[in-house]
N, C-alpha and C positions, 0 to 999 in steps of 0.2 A: 616363588624360589628368590631369594637374593643372588645379586649381581655374582658374588664369590663363589656361590654353588653353580651357577649356571656355567661360570667360566670353569669351573674344575671339572664339571659333568662333561665339557666340549674338548677339555685337554685331556682328559683320560680316553676319550674316544678316539682322537687322533695319536695319542701315544699307540694305541693298538692296530693302527693303520701300518701295515708293513712298507708301504712308500714311505710315509713319515719316519719309520725307524731307520730305513735305509739311509735316508738323506740325514738324519740327526746325529749317526753313526760314523759319516763322512769326516775324515781327516781336517780337511780344510773349514768345516762347519763348526766341529770342536774347538780349534783354533780361534775363531774368531769368537765363539761363545767363551772362552776363556780371556781373551784380549778384551772383552766388553765387561768382565766381573773385575778384570783387575784395574780398567778402567774405573770404573764405580768407585774401588777403593781408592785409586787415587784422586779422585774428584772430592771424595769425602774427606780425605786427609788435607787437601789444599783448602776447602771451604773451613774445615774445623780451625787450620792455622791463620787464614784470614778473619775468622770471625774473633779467634782469641787475639790479635793484632790490634782490630778495632777497639776489643774490648779494655785492652790495656792503653790504647789514645785515649779513651774516653773517661779512664780509669774507672772501669766497671769491674766487678769480679765474674769470673767464666765461671760455666757449669763444674768444672772440675776443681775450680777452688772452692766453690761452695760445697761440694761432695766434701771436700777434704775438711774444711772447716767444720761440716757437721759430725763427721770421724772424730775430729779433735774435741769437740764439744763432749758428746756421747763418752768417750774416755776418760775426759775429765770428771764428768759427772758420776762415774763408774767408780771412778778414784776417790771422790770426795763421798758417795755413800758408804766404801768401805771404810774410809778412815771415820764417818761417823759413826758406823757399828764400831769400830774397836775401841771407841772411846766412851762406848755406851750412849751415842747419841746426844751428846752435851754438845755445845755449840762454843 
């Protein structure tokens, strides 16, 4: 059994335990869990901003810029194909 299945099995067993359910539904525990999730989002945003800043400083394209360029190229290729079809395929 791989690690993911093992962890999932143990988590399901814990979730069925009444004491674990009582602790998990405690307002303070839920508050801490929500803060942890929010902190993860804040860290992700900060890291994304820092990497974008470093990429700009090194004159590199970011992942978002590459994604946008690919979209633009795809759109232009579609337009070019449509124009070629409209002119009977003559260049």
